[in-house]
N, C-alpha and C positions, 0 to 999 in steps of 0.2 A: 504494500500500499504506499509505503513512504517513497519508494522508487518511482511509483507512477504519480504521486503528487509533485515531486519534484520535476519529473521529466515533462509533465503535460501542464501543470498549473503554477510553476515556480513564479512567473511574473505576476499572476493574479494573487498568489498568496503574499508575495513581497509588497504589492500595492495595498493590499487589505491591512496588513501589519504596519505599514508606514502611515496609514491612516488612524492608527491606534486602535484598530479593530481587536477585539477580544477573541482569543483562542483557549478552548477548553478541551482537554483529552482525558477520558476516563477509561480505565482498564486498558484494552489494547489500543485505544486512542492515544493514551498517554505514552505507550511504548512507540507508536508511530511518530508522535511528535519528537521523541528522542532520536529516532532513526533519521528523521528529516533534518535534524540539526537545529530545530527551533528551541528545543530544550536541551540543556539548560542555558545555552549562551546566545541564542537567536542568531545562529549562522547557518541559514539555510542552505542545504546541500553539503555541509561539512559536519559530520558526525564526530564529536569529540569524546562522547562517554558512550557507554553501553551498560546493559543491565546484566546481572549474573544471578545464578541460582540463589536462593535463601541460604543461610548458614546451615539450616537444618537439612537442606537437600530435598525437602518435601513441600508439596502444596500446603500453604498456610490459609486456613480459613477461620478467623476469629475476630473479635472486637478488641479494638485498642483505644486509648485515649491520647488525644493530640492537643497539645497547647499552641494556640496561635501566637506567633511573635511578629514583631515589625517586619513588613514586607511590602514590596512593590505591588504585590498581586491584589488586583481590586476585589478579589474574592475573599481575601483574608485581611486587608489593611483596616476595616472598621471593626474587627473583632479581636484586636491585640490582647493578649493575657486571657482569653476565654479557652476553656477546655471543652472539648467535644468528643463524643463516641463516634468512631468511624469502623466499618467492617473492611477487613483486608481479606482478599481472596486472590492469592496469586502465588506462583512457584518462583517468581523473580521480584527482588526488592532492592538488591544492593547495586549502587552505581560504582563503575570503575571508569577511569580514563582509558580511552582506547589507543 
């Protein structure tokens, strides 16, 4: 999916982001945004990190608590300091520089 987005829609995606359009990737959408290079450094077409298997080596499916900290993310910046419950369901979670 990431290759197709970069190959066929790179100019449109770049224009959208330059207009400060919001992009949200959930689950495999998040992984796709990493593979396009948009996350974490906004370098479309240049993947600088990848995801690896969890330390457990198994699929993780559980609830965790996350505390929101100061962020440029518009989805988080108004909730600084709040704690929320979030479901995690993934076999990949750790970031590594590629």
